[in-house]
Phi, psi and omega in degrees: 000132181269134185228144171226152181224124180211149170298149179285128176247152180275117181040060186293177181288170189297331179300327177295317179287334172297320177297317177302314184290340184276351186237166177275323180225139182237119180267120176276110190274080190257357179250041170239169186294143176297146179249111179292141179058030174258210186250009180295318182235019181220153169194183186241139175244166175267110180232118182061037180064021178226158177288128182233121182278127171249151182227130174278121184288137184237158179256121176055045177289138181204146177288355176265005180240153179285149180306316186296340185264354186270123186270152172284154169297124187276063176219151182267352183301316182293328179293313178296321180295316180294317178298323179295319177298316178298315181298312182294327184277331190237008186296340178263359179291147187297331184249018177305315185302328181266331185275322184301314178298327179296318178297317178299321181295328177289309184297326181256032181285347174089006180281162187251347187237150183294326178300318178293316182296314179297320179297319178296322178297322179293313183292320183294313179294320179298319177297317180301322182271357178077023177285140185256010181298138177274136178253145173212141178271132182298327182292340185266350193233311204266332178051049181227030183293349177286342178276157184237150169049230186298328182296326178289318177299315179297324179294320177296317177301319180296314180299321182275357183057039179280138176248002181213117180249131181241132182231152173303153187299337179296347181268008184300329182272355184260321187258143182257120177299323182295319180295318178291319180299321178298333178269003179078026184239128175283134180245126174229159177240134183266123174249119182287139173233037186304138184286154168291155176214163183282122174256194180299136176059022175076006178282166170220115175249116185280168170062035175271173175304154176302338177306318181295316178300316182295324183291329188251359185224143176285163185301319182297320178295317179296323177303320177290322179297325180295340179266001184271075179208168173231147175258126183236000000 
């Protein structure tokens, strides 16, 4: 069984969804410390043919608190503002009519915490694309927060009876192939090779939120893009 474990990000870039599509089960790692200025509550949209950072406002966010415990600002103003930015930037995109309501459904899903909101964005987009990967939240299942680093990852693999663990390529310096091999688990790292695609006015700005990919590409094309990676 192929397994991946990642912190929940809000509408992350396509490489994150490639990881989801590459495994049988995806663990949303929500009972680890929040990362300030990371991608849990931020991402980039195409605004005026340039990368534009949006941020989901949080209450008392701190790297000393767990992702699952950090609450959203309990106001609807930021949701309307973000939707307005999306609408103004993508209303001429070919798949705006089907994608825009989906974004609204995530933002107005009624959850109170950023971990929940980011998780809903992952599940909603995956459902839209027809991905069959099973999701599970680490806080709901494993009860192993006393373990650290690789030992905790290995324990989750053991509980899930996973024989193949896949991690983003950025983790190559963190994880030991020998340690995983000793546990009977194959370790690979996913390097995205996602294709360029036509954006507004023929420009191409890479590494934007999956929102951008969805706005400019049909599901079948995105399905092919999700397979554009290598395991090393």
